[in-house]
VMD Tcl script that draws the C-alpha trace (Angstrom):
set ca {
  {-12.78 -0.07 10.42}
  {-11.97 -3.62 9.38}
  {-9.11 -4.66 7.13}
  {-11.39 -5.62 4.18}
  {-12.84 -2.10 4.10}
  {-9.37 -0.56 4.20}
  {-8.12 -2.89 1.45}
  {-11.06 -2.15 -0.87}
  {-10.66 1.60 -0.50}
  {-6.89 1.42 -0.97}
  {-7.15 -0.91 -3.99}
  {-9.47 1.60 -5.67}
  {-7.33 4.63 -4.81}
  {-9.92 6.06 -2.45}
  {-8.96 8.05 0.59}
  {-9.94 6.35 3.85}
  {-12.67 8.36 5.60}
  {-15.20 7.31 8.20}
  {-18.15 7.91 5.85}
  {-16.60 5.83 3.06}
  {-15.78 3.08 5.51}
  {-19.30 3.05 6.90}
  {-20.93 3.01 3.45}
  {-18.72 0.23 2.05}
  {-19.39 -1.78 5.22}
  {-23.10 -1.77 4.34}
  {-22.27 -3.44 1.01}
  {-20.06 -6.03 2.70}
  {-22.68 -6.79 5.35}
  {-25.66 -7.03 2.97}
  {-24.06 -8.83 0.01}
  {-27.05 -7.78 -2.18}
  {-27.81 -4.64 -4.17}
  {-28.79 -1.74 -1.91}
  {-30.49 1.57 -2.53}
  {-29.50 5.00 -1.25}
  {-32.38 4.69 1.24}
  {-31.15 1.29 2.43}
  {-27.75 2.81 3.15}
  {-29.33 5.75 5.01}
  {-31.30 3.31 7.17}
  {-28.27 1.16 7.92}
  {-26.07 4.04 9.02}
  {-28.96 5.52 11.01}
  {-28.69 9.19 10.08}
  {-24.96 9.41 10.69}
  {-24.43 11.24 7.35}
  {-26.66 13.44 5.25}
  {-28.10 12.40 1.87}
  {-25.56 14.45 -0.09}
  {-22.59 12.84 1.65}
  {-23.97 9.38 0.87}
  {-24.68 10.36 -2.74}
  {-21.16 11.73 -3.22}
  {-19.68 8.64 -1.62}
  {-21.65 6.37 -3.98}
  {-20.60 8.47 -6.98}
  {-16.92 8.25 -6.03}
  {-17.28 4.47 -5.59}
  {-18.84 4.16 -9.05}
  {-16.20 6.42 -10.61}
  {-13.41 4.29 -9.13}
  {-14.94 0.94 -10.15}
  {-15.79 -0.20 -6.63}
  {-19.58 -0.47 -7.11}
  {-21.98 -0.52 -10.05}
  {-25.58 0.53 -10.61}
  {-28.21 -2.18 -10.63}
  {-31.54 -1.43 -12.24}
  {-34.51 -3.53 -11.20}
  {-38.25 -3.46 -11.77}
  {-38.92 -1.14 -8.82}
  {-37.59 1.89 -10.67}
  {-35.16 2.60 -7.83}
  {-31.46 2.59 -8.51}
  {-29.59 0.09 -6.41}
  {-25.86 -0.42 -6.09}
  {-23.72 -3.54 -5.71}
  {-20.05 -4.28 -5.21}
  {-18.04 -4.90 -8.36}
  {-16.42 -8.32 -8.55}
  {-15.14 -8.21 -12.13}
  {-11.91 -6.23 -11.71}
  {-13.57 -2.95 -12.58}
  {-11.58 0.24 -12.67}
  {-11.97 3.96 -13.25}
  {-11.71 3.32 -16.97}
  {-14.20 0.49 -17.35}
  {-16.92 -1.41 -15.59}
  {-17.20 -5.03 -16.70}
  {-20.66 -6.28 -15.78}
  {-21.70 -8.89 -18.23}
  {-23.78 -10.71 -15.61}
  {-27.45 -10.94 -14.76}
  {-29.29 -9.58 -11.75}
  {-31.91 -11.62 -9.92}
  {-34.85 -9.95 -8.13}
  {-36.68 -12.11 -5.59}
  {-40.44 -11.69 -5.63}
  {-40.70 -12.63 -1.96}
  {-37.92 -10.74 -0.17}
  {-37.43 -8.01 -2.83}
  {-33.64 -8.45 -2.73}
  {-31.70 -8.00 -5.95}
  {-28.56 -10.10 -6.30}
  {-25.74 -10.15 -8.83}
  {-25.40 -13.57 -10.42}
  {-21.76 -13.31 -11.44}
  {-21.31 -16.51 -13.41}
  {-24.31 -16.20 -15.74}
  {-23.47 -13.94 -18.67}
  {-25.90 -11.64 -20.42}
  {-26.63 -13.12 -23.83}
  {-25.09 -11.27 -26.77}
  {-27.54 -8.95 -28.51}
  {-27.04 -8.31 -32.21}
  {-28.07 -4.72 -32.77}
  {-28.97 -3.27 -36.17}
  {-26.33 -1.31 -38.09}
  {-25.70 2.11 -36.63}
  {-26.47 1.08 -33.03}
  {-23.70 0.64 -30.47}
  {-24.29 -0.97 -27.08}
  {-22.58 0.75 -24.19}
  {-24.17 -1.08 -21.28}
  {-26.64 -3.93 -20.85}
  {-28.94 -4.74 -17.95}
  {-30.57 -8.12 -17.64}
  {-33.02 -8.79 -14.81}
  {-34.44 -12.18 -13.94}
  {-37.36 -12.23 -11.50}
  {-38.34 -15.21 -9.36}
  {-37.76 -16.75 -5.94}
  {-34.22 -16.69 -4.50}
  {-32.58 -19.69 -2.84}
  {-33.03 -18.10 0.60}
  {-36.83 -17.84 0.13}
  {-37.33 -21.06 -1.84}
}
mol new
graphics top color blue
foreach p $ca { graphics top sphere $p radius 0.5 }
foreach p [lrange $ca 0 end-1] q [lrange $ca 1 end] { graphics top cylinder $p $q radius 0.2 }
display resetview
């Protein structure tokens, strides 16, 4: 297990296990949002679906990854880069879905525009998806 994996788990108060190390390595290797199925494929049946699901949930709970919703209907996950913690996820950035390669990427430095909701409504979380052709496919 490489030092980056160990540091990420330690920084988020997560116990170092082989399954956690293998799952977080997928995120580091891919550098795009990945689905549960993508993770299963990458680790080639090494862990069952429940173990992967629990690992993802603990990563979300500790502020290590966040959910990314795209137009496929599948939930994807991406590494947090905004100093997230157990108490709060700070994801005021857009997600970009490439129409050619189907990869969804966090665009960290483009903020979601502020939405003025009517009285009585309170925003908890916003998701903003831009669809087009990524720089890799362009």
